[in-house]
C-alpha positions in Angstrom: -75.3 -34.7 -54.0 -73.9 -35.6 -50.6 -76.5 -36.4 -47.9 -76.5 -34.6 -44.6 -74.8 -37.6 -42.8 -72.0 -37.7 -45.5 -71.5 -33.9 -44.8 -71.3 -34.5 -41.1 -68.9 -37.4 -41.6 -66.7 -35.2 -43.9 -66.6 -32.3 -41.5 -66.1 -34.5 -38.5 -63.1 -36.2 -40.1 -61.6 -32.8 -41.1 -62.1 -31.7 -37.5 -60.5 -34.7 -36.1 -57.5 -34.3 -38.4 -57.2 -30.7 -37.4 -57.5 -31.5 -33.7 -54.8 -34.1 -34.0 -52.5 -31.5 -35.6 -53.4 -29.0 -32.9 -52.4 -31.5 -30.2 -49.1 -32.1 -32.0 -48.7 -28.3 -31.9 -49.4 -28.3 -28.2 -46.6 -30.8 -27.6 -44.2 -28.6 -29.5 -45.1 -25.7 -27.4 -45.1 -27.4 -23.9 -42.1 -29.7 -24.2 -39.5 -26.9 -24.6 -41.2 -24.9 -21.8 -40.8 -27.7 -19.3 -37.0 -28.0 -20.0 -36.5 -24.2 -19.3 -38.6 -23.9 -16.0 -36.5 -23.3 -13.0 -38.3 -21.3 -10.4 -41.8 -22.6 -11.0 -41.8 -26.4 -10.1 -45.6 -26.6 -9.9 -45.8 -25.3 -13.5 -43.3 -27.7 -14.7 -45.1 -30.6 -13.0 -48.4 -29.6 -14.4 -47.0 -29.2 -17.9 -45.5 -32.8 -17.6 -48.9 -34.1 -16.6 -50.5 -32.2 -19.5 -48.0 -33.6 -21.9 -49.0 -37.1 -20.9 -52.6 -36.2 -21.3 -52.0 -34.7 -24.7 -50.3 -37.9 -25.8 -53.4 -39.8 -24.7 -55.6 -37.3 -26.6 -53.6 -37.9 -29.7 -54.1 -41.7 -29.3 -57.8 -41.1 -28.8 -58.1 -39.1 -31.9 -56.0 -41.8 -33.8 -58.5 -44.3 -32.5 -61.5 -42.3 -33.7 -59.9 -41.7 -37.1 -59.1 -45.4 -37.5 -62.8 -46.1 -37.0 -63.3 -44.1 -40.2 -60.6 -46.0 -42.0 -58.4 -42.8 -42.1 -55.5 -41.2 -40.3 -54.1 -37.9 -39.3 -52.4 -35.6 -41.8 -48.7 -35.8 -41.5 -48.4 -32.4 -43.4 -50.8 -30.7 -40.9 -49.0 -32.3 -37.9 -45.6 -31.3 -39.0 -46.8 -27.7 -40.0 -48.5 -26.9 -36.7 -45.6 -28.6 -34.7 -43.2 -26.4 -36.4 -45.3 -23.3 -35.7 -45.6 -24.5 -32.0 -41.8 -24.8 -31.8 -41.4 -21.3 -33.3 -43.8 -19.8 -30.7 -41.8 -21.6 -27.8 -38.5 -20.1 -29.3 -40.0 -16.6 -29.6 -41.1 -16.6 -25.9 -37.7 -18.0 -24.7 -35.9 -14.8 -25.6 -38.4 -12.7 -23.7 -37.4 -11.6 -20.2 -40.9 -12.5 -19.0 -41.0 -15.9 -20.8 -42.9 -17.5 -17.9 -45.7 -14.9 -18.1 -45.9 -15.0 -22.0 -45.9 -18.8 -21.9 -48.8 -18.7 -19.3 -50.9 -16.3 -21.3 -50.2 -18.3 -24.5 -51.0 -21.6 -22.8 -54.2 -20.2 -21.3 -55.4 -19.0 -24.8 -54.3 -22.3 -26.5 -56.2 -24.4 -23.9 -59.4 -22.4 -24.8 -58.8 -22.9 -28.5 -58.7 -26.7 -27.8 -61.7 -26.6 -25.7 -63.6 -24.8 -28.5 -62.3 -27.5 -31.0 -63.5 -30.4 -28.8 -66.9 -28.8 -28.2 -67.3 -28.4 -31.9 -66.3 -31.9 -32.5 -68.8 -33.1 -30.0 -71.7 -31.3 -31.8 -70.6 -32.9 -35.0 -70.4 -36.2 -33.4 -73.9 -35.8 -32.0 -75.4 -34.6 -35.2 -73.7 -37.1 -37.3 -74.5 -40.0 -34.9 -70.9 -40.9 -34.3 -71.7 -42.0 -30.8 -68.6 -44.1 -30.2 -66.5 -40.9 -30.5 -68.3 -39.1 -27.8 -66.7 -40.5 -24.6 -63.3 -40.2 -26.1 -63.9 -36.5 -27.0 -65.5 -35.9 -23.7 -62.4 -37.1 -21.9 -60.2 -34.9 -23.9 -62.4 -31.9 -23.5 -62.4 -32.5 -19.7 -58.6 -32.6 -19.6 -58.4 -29.4 -21.6 -60.9 -27.7 -19.3 -58.9 -28.9 -16.2 -55.7 -27.5 -17.7 -57.3 -24.1 -18.5 -58.7 -23.9 -15.0 -55.4 -24.7 -13.5 -53.7 -22.1 -15.4 -56.4 -19.6 -14.5 -56.0 -20.4 -10.8 -52.2 -20.3 -10.9 -51.6 -17.3 -12.9 -51.6 -14.9 -9.9 -49.1 -17.1 -8.1 -46.8 -17.2 -11.2 -47.2 -13.4 -11.8 -46.3 -12.7 -8.2 -43.3 -15.0 -8.2 -42.1 -13.4 -11.4 -42.4 -10.0 -10.0 -40.5 -11.0 -6.8 -37.7 -12.6 -8.9 -37.6 -9.5 -11.0 -37.2 -7.3 -8.0 -34.4 -9.6 -6.5 -32.5 -9.9 -9.8 -32.9 -6.2 -10.7 -33.3 -7.1 -14.4 -36.1 -8.2 -16.9 -34.3 -11.5 -17.1 -36.1 -13.0 -14.1 -35.6 -16.7 -14.2 -38.1 -18.9 -15.8 
C-alpha cells in the first residue's frame, strides 16, 4: 500500500505534467491571436509579454519535473496544443473575434490559476518545498494576466463597438 507521501508525489507529478500541457495549450491559443490583432495594440503587447511568461512557466515546470527524475508528457502537450490551435481557429472566423478571445483568455487564466493553487496545496502537503517559489511565481503571473484582462475588457469592448459602428458590419477588425 502506498504511503500518504507517495500518494502526494504521484498526484503532484500528474498535476505538473497536466499544467505543462495546459501551458503548451496556452501558447497555441495566444500565438495566433497576436498575429491577427490590428486595432488593439495594447492587447497584442500584453499577449506577447504573457507568451514570454508562459515559456518561463514551462521552463519552471520542467525544472520541477526534473527534480522528480521525470518529464512532461509529449502526448498531453501535443493533444492540448492541438485543441488550443483549434480554439484559436474557431474564434478567427467570428466577426467578434477580439471579444471571444478576450472571454476565452479570461476563463483560461482562471483555469490556470486554479491549477497552480491546487499544485501549491499538493506541494505543501507533500513537503515539496523547492517547488513552492517556482509555482508561486507562475501563479502570480497568471493572476496578473487575469487582472489585466478584467481591467481591459471594457476598453476592448468599447473599441470593438466603435469599429463595428464605423465599418457597418460584424467584421470589425481584430
